[in-house]
C-alpha positions, 0 to 999 in steps of 0.5 A: 727179225724172223729166222728162216728154216735154212738159217736155223738149220745152218746154225744147228749143224754147226754143233754136229760132229760125226765119227766112224769106227771100224770094228775089227773084233767082236767078243761075246759070252753066253751067260746062263744061270748055271747056279740055279736049281733044276726046279728054279729053271723049270719054273722060269720056263713055265712062266715064260710059256704062261706069258706066251714067250714060247720061243724063249722058253723053248730056247731055255729048255734046249740050253738046259737039256744040252747042259745036262748032257755034258 
C-alpha cells in the first residue's frame, strides 16, 4: 500500500517537539589577544589587509590603538 504525503507528514510530526526560551540576560566578554607583541598584531593586521579583510583589519587597528592609549 502506498503512503500518501499527508500520512507521511502526520507520522513525522509525531516526533516534533517545540519549546520556547525567554532570554532575560545576555553577558558578553570582548577578548583580544592582549598578550601578543606589537609586531605580531601588526602582522595579523597586514595579513587581513592582504586578504581583503579591510574592515576586520581596521577594527583590529582601532582596538589596538585604543589599548595603547590606556
